C-alpha positions, 0 to 999 in steps of 0.5 A: 500500500502506498500513500500520497499527501496532496496540497490544495489552495483556495481557488474560488467560492461557489454557492455551497462549496469551495473550489481548491486547486492542487499545488503539484510537486516540482516537475510533476503533473497534478494528481487530482487537479481541482476539487470541490469541498462543501462550505460547512466542512471547509469553513474559511480555510485557504489551504487543505491537504488530502491523503490518498492511500492505494490498496492492493 
């Protein structure tokens, strides 16, 4: 099993969600690109991180 931590920065507000843009590592393409997180969870956070685990 491998694990990857991906960082995101605020991009824009929508009606009920916030759009975050991935900050790719140097020289690497984005893994997820943009994601939407519901406002009730994201709050006023300008940066978030997501951990992805792959299973065999």
